[in-house]
C-alpha positions as CSV (number, residue, x, y, z in Angstrom):
1,M,-60.6,-92.7,76.3
2,N,-56.8,-93.0,76.4
3,I,-55.0,-92.9,73.1
4,V,-51.7,-94.9,72.9
5,N,-49.2,-93.9,70.2
6,F,-46.7,-96.5,69.2
7,I,-43.6,-94.6,68.2
8,R,-40.8,-95.9,66.1
9,L,-37.3,-94.5,65.5
10,L,-36.9,-96.5,62.3
11,E,-39.2,-98.0,59.7
12,P,-37.2,-100.7,57.9
13,R,-40.0,-101.7,55.5
14,D,-40.0,-98.4,53.6
15,P,-37.1,-96.0,53.2
16,A,-39.4,-93.1,52.5
17,F,-40.3,-93.1,56.2
18,T,-37.2,-91.2,57.5
19,Q,-36.6,-90.3,61.2
20,E,-37.8,-86.8,60.4
21,V,-41.1,-88.1,58.8
22,L,-41.7,-90.3,61.8
23,Y,-41.0,-87.5,64.2
24,Q,-43.2,-85.0,62.4
25,T,-46.0,-87.6,62.4
26,V,-45.9,-87.8,66.2
27,V,-45.7,-83.9,66.5
28,E,-48.9,-83.7,64.4
29,Q,-50.6,-86.4,66.4
30,V,-49.8,-84.5,69.6
31,K,-51.2,-81.3,68.2
32,M,-54.5,-82.9,67.3
33,M,-54.7,-84.6,70.7
34,K,-54.2,-81.2,72.4
35,Q,-56.7,-79.5,70.1
36,Y,-59.4,-82.0,70.9
37,Y,-58.5,-82.4,74.6
38,L,-57.6,-86.1,74.3
39,N,-55.3,-87.8,76.7
40,G,-52.7,-90.3,75.6
41,R,-49.5,-92.1,76.2
42,R,-46.6,-93.2,74.1
43,L,-45.0,-96.6,73.5
44,Q,-41.7,-96.5,71.8
45,T,-39.0,-98.9,70.8
46,D,-36.1,-97.1,72.4
47,W,-36.0,-94.3,74.9
48,K,-32.5,-92.9,74.0
49,P,-33.4,-91.3,70.6
50,W,-36.0,-89.1,72.1
51,N,-33.4,-87.5,74.3
52,S,-31.5,-86.3,71.3
53,W,-34.4,-85.7,68.8
54,A,-36.0,-82.6,70.3
55,S,-36.6,-80.8,73.5
56,G,-40.4,-80.9,72.8
57,S,-40.8,-84.6,73.7
58,P,-44.2,-86.0,72.9
59,A,-44.3,-87.5,76.4
60,I,-46.4,-84.5,77.5
61,I,-49.6,-85.2,75.6
62,S,-52.3,-85.1,78.3
């Protein structure tokens, strides 16, 4: 099984989903994937934001 996370920088449909909320969602998904030894990949709408968001990029989730 290979899990694919679709990652957004912005969610225009609901202002409650800030960049921080979206980022923390991915962080929690990665933690669970590591906990249960699940492999995965990410799809994202823009590469540039991840360079500035955090040093712990969710690219390493396998």
